[in-house]
C-alpha positions in Angstrom: 14.1 0.7 3.9 11.7 -0.6 1.2 9.4 2.1 -0.4 6.2 0.2 -1.8 3.6 3.1 -3.3 -0.2 1.4 -3.8 -1.6 2.3 -6.7 -4.4 2.2 -8.9 -5.9 4.8 -11.7 -9.5 3.7 -11.3 -10.8 4.2 -7.0 -12.7 2.1 -5.2 -10.1 -1.0 -5.8 -9.1 -1.7 -2.0 -6.0 0.6 -2.2 -6.5 1.6 1.3 -7.8 -1.6 2.6 -4.6 -3.1 1.2 -2.3 -0.6 3.2 -3.5 -0.3 5.9 -4.0 -4.2 6.9 -0.1 -4.7 5.3 1.2 -2.2 7.6 -0.4 -3.6 10.8 0.9 -7.4 9.5 4.7 -5.8 9.2 4.3 -3.5 12.2 3.1 -6.4 14.2 6.2 -8.7 12.7 8.9 -6.6 14.4 9.3 -4.0 11.6 9.2 0.2 11.4 6.7 1.0 9.1 5.7 4.0 8.1 2.4 4.7 6.1 1.9 8.4 3.7 -1.8 9.2 3.0 -1.5 11.0 -0.7 -5.5 10.7 -0.9 -7.1 13.9 -0.6 -10.0 11.1 0.7 -7.9 10.6 3.9 -9.2 7.2 4.3 -6.0 5.4 5.6 -5.7 8.6 8.4 -8.4 7.6 10.0 -7.9 3.7 9.4 -6.6 3.1 13.2 -6.7 5.4 15.9 -4.0 7.8 16.9 -1.4 7.5 19.8 -0.1 10.8 19.0 -0.9 13.0 16.8 1.8 15.3 14.9 0.9 19.1 14.1 1.1 18.8 10.5 1.3 16.1 8.1 1.6 15.4 3.6 1.1 18.9 2.8 4.0 19.9 5.1 6.2 17.3 4.2 5.2 17.9 0.3 5.0 21.8 0.3 7.1 22.5 2.8 10.2 20.1 2.8 9.2 19.1 5.8 10.8 15.9 6.7 11.1 16.5 10.8 9.5 13.4 12.4 8.2 15.5 14.8 6.6 17.6 12.8 4.7 15.3 10.7 4.6 11.7 11.6 1.6 10.6 14.1 1.6 7.4 15.7 -0.6 4.7 15.7 -2.4 2.7 18.7 0.0 0.0 16.7 3.3 0.0 17.9 6.0 0.5 15.2 3.3 1.9 12.8 3.5 5.5 12.0 1.6 7.6 9.5 2.2 10.8 7.8 -1.5 12.1 7.5 -3.8 13.6 4.3 -4.1 16.9 5.5 -4.3 18.8 1.7 -8.1 19.6 2.7 -7.7 22.8 0.1 -6.3 20.5 -2.6 -3.3 22.4 -3.5 -0.4 20.0 -3.7 -0.9 19.1 -7.4 -1.4 22.4 -8.9 1.9 23.3 -6.5 3.6 20.4 -7.9 2.8 20.3 -11.6 4.5 24.1 -11.5 7.4 22.9 -9.3 10.5 21.9 -11.2 11.1 18.8 -9.2 7.2 18.4 -8.8 7.3 14.7 -10.0 10.8 13.9 -8.4 9.9 15.7 -4.8 8.5 12.7 -2.8 11.9 10.4 -4.3 14.4 13.0 -2.6 11.8 13.7 0.6 11.5 10.0 1.5 15.3 9.4 1.3 15.6 11.7 3.9 18.0 10.6 6.6 15.5 12.0 9.3 13.3 8.9 7.6 15.9 6.2 7.6 14.7 4.1 10.8 11.9 2.8 9.5 12.3 -0.4 7.3 9.0 -0.2 5.2 7.1 3.3 4.0 3.8 2.5 2.3 2.4 5.1 0.4 -1.5 5.0 -0.2 -2.7 7.2 -3.6 -5.8 8.9 -5.2 -7.4 6.4 -7.5 -7.0 8.9 -10.2 -4.2 9.3 -12.7 -2.1 12.8 -10.8 1.0 14.3 -10.5 0.4 13.1 -7.0 0.4 9.2 -8.5 3.4 9.9 -10.8 5.4 11.0 -7.9 4.5 8.0 -5.5 5.4 5.7 -8.4 8.7 7.5 -8.9 9.3 7.9 -4.8 8.5 3.9 -4.9 11.2 0.8 -4.9 7.9 -1.6 -6.1 4.6 -0.6 -6.7 1.2 -2.9 -5.9 -2.2 -2.3 -7.7 -4.6 -4.2 -6.2 -8.1 -4.6 -8.7 -11.0 -6.9 -8.4 -11.5 -9.3 -10.9 -14.2 -7.3 -13.1 -13.8 -6.5 -16.8 -13.9 -2.5 -16.0 -11.1 -2.4 -13.7 -9.2 -4.8 -15.7 -9.7 -2.5 -18.5 -8.9 0.6 -16.4 -5.7 -1.2 -15.0 -4.6 -2.0 -19.0 -5.2 1.6 -19.9 -4.7 3.9 -17.2 -2.1 2.2 -14.9 0.2 0.3 -17.3 -0.6 3.3 -19.6 1.2 5.6 -16.6 4.0 3.3 -16.0 4.8 3.7 -19.8 4.8 7.0 -19.7 6.8 7.6 -16.4 9.5 4.9 -18.2 9.3 7.9 -21.0 9.7 10.9 -18.6 12.8 9.3 -16.6 14.9 8.2 -19.4 17.4 11.1 -18.9 17.4 10.9 -14.9 18.6 8.8 -12.0 15.4 7.6 -11.0 13.3 4.7 -12.5 9.9 3.0 -12.9 9.4 0.4 -10.5 8.2 -2.9 -11.3 4.1 -3.4 -10.5 2.9 -6.5 -8.6 -0.5 -7.1 -10.0 -2.8 -8.4 -7.0 -6.1 -9.5 -7.4 -8.8 -8.1 -4.4 -12.4 -9.2 -3.4 -11.8 -12.5 -5.3 -15.1 -14.5 -5.3 -15.7 -18.2 -6.6 -17.8 -16.9 -10.3 -16.8 -17.9 -13.6 -16.6 -14.9 -14.7 -14.2 -13.4 -12.4 -12.0 -16.7 -13.1 -11.6 -16.0 -16.2 -10.8 -12.4 -15.9 -8.0 -13.4 -13.6 -7.1 -15.9 -16.4 -6.8 -13.5 -18.8 -4.6 -11.3 -17.3 -2.6 -13.5 -16.2 -2.3 -14.9 -19.7 -1.5 -11.1 -20.9 1.2 -10.3 -18.7 3.2 -13.5 -18.7 6.9 -12.1 -19.6 6.0 -8.5 -19.6 8.9 -7.4 -17.2 7.1 -4.3 -16.1 4.2 -6.5 -14.4 4.4 -9.2 -12.0 0.6 -10.8 -11.8 0.6 -12.0 -8.0 0.0 -15.7 -6.9 -1.4 -14.5 -4.0 -4.7 -13.2 -4.1 -7.7 -11.4 -1.0 -10.5 -12.9 -1.3 -14.2 -11.4 -1.2 -14.6 -11.8 2.8 -17.0 -9.4 5.3 -14.1 -10.1 7.8 -12.1 -6.8 5.8 -15.0 -4.7 6.1 -15.8 -5.7 9.9 -11.8 -5.3 10.7 -11.7 -1.8 8.9 -14.7 -1.1 11.0 -13.1 -1.8 13.8 -10.1 -0.1 13.5 -7.8 -3.5 13.6 -5.6 -5.4 11.1 -7.3 -8.4 9.3 -4.7 -10.4 10.8 -5.8 -9.6 14.2 -9.2 -9.3 13.4 -9.7 -12.9 12.1 -6.1 -14.7 13.0 -7.8 -18.3 12.0 -11.0 -19.6 10.2 -14.5 -19.4 12.2 -15.2 -22.6 11.5 -13.7 -25.3 9.9 -15.8 -26.5 7.0 -14.9 -23.0 5.4 -12.8 -23.1 1.9 -11.4 -19.8 2.2 -8.2 -19.2 4.4 -8.5 -16.8 7.3 -8.4 -13.3 6.5 -4.9 -13.8 8.5 -3.0 -15.9 6.0 -4.4 -13.9 3.4 -2.3 -10.7 4.3 0.6 -12.7 4.9 0.6 -14.5 1.7 0.5 -11.3 -0.3 3.4 -9.8 2.3 5.9 -12.4 2.1 5.4 -12.5 -2.2 5.9 -8.8 -2.2 9.2 -9.2 -0.3 10.5 -12.9 0.8 12.9 -11.5 3.2 9.6 -10.5 5.8 8.8 -14.1 5.4 10.5 -14.8 8.5 9.4 -12.8 10.9 6.0 -13.2 9.6 6.2 -16.7 10.2 7.2 -16.4 13.9 4.2 -14.6 14.5 1.9 -16.0 17.1 -1.4 -15.2 17.1 -3.4 -14.0 20.0 -6.6 -12.2 19.2 -7.0 -10.9 22.7 -3.9 -9.1 23.3 -3.0 -8.6 19.0 0.0 -10.6 17.6 3.2 -10.8 19.1 5.8 -8.7 17.6 8.2 -10.7 15.8 12.0 -10.9 15.8 13.7 -9.0 12.7 16.8 -9.6 11.3 18.2 -6.3 9.3 
């Protein structure tokens, strides 16, 4: 199992869109994928239509240590893509974790439960603010992914908030068996403006040789197709499998998200490459070698 937490201390950077599209892509490539929605504004929980809704969700997972799939895992309409929905309407979980001796470490232990071992990948979506929930998502992960738009406010908050969080957690876990995973910085909603290109280049230079952070070569471009796919509850690789017209310079949405997934984990490349686009019926599930 590979656990990836999608994090940023700033809201509105595209965490949910990234999580949903990665999940849909990997499921169509033949992997068993579990998404966990830790955001109190449960956009991920409503991104895809549900085929089967569990009686519980994140609240039961974290507050009651309940890892029984039949109690907490809902099934989406995409084969192989499941979700633990956000259902902490009262916002009780952060206070509960703050008061618990194992608060920041609980999610890491829960996601390693034998009852969840059938999943190839767990994708954790988080809230855009620093909190004990965000900290627990980082410590539960094998890898973290932080999407940010190429604008100055987002760049400053990433350097101050997200990178600061990683450093604080490294100090906190010094005497535990948990480690702070490496973070992949992914530029989202990239356009052709000079300011945007300058910020991308500045951040690349800033983190050259930084063992904490990998600045990804792959990017998600500014495409209306991402918003349109979200409105329809479709993953981008199904909605825009190829460029809509030959003259467009920007690659198809499907190519963008595939490049992100393969850079995050090169072991996924063969299954993703084997996918055959079929916009009418979704994408054929690939063959997975475990």
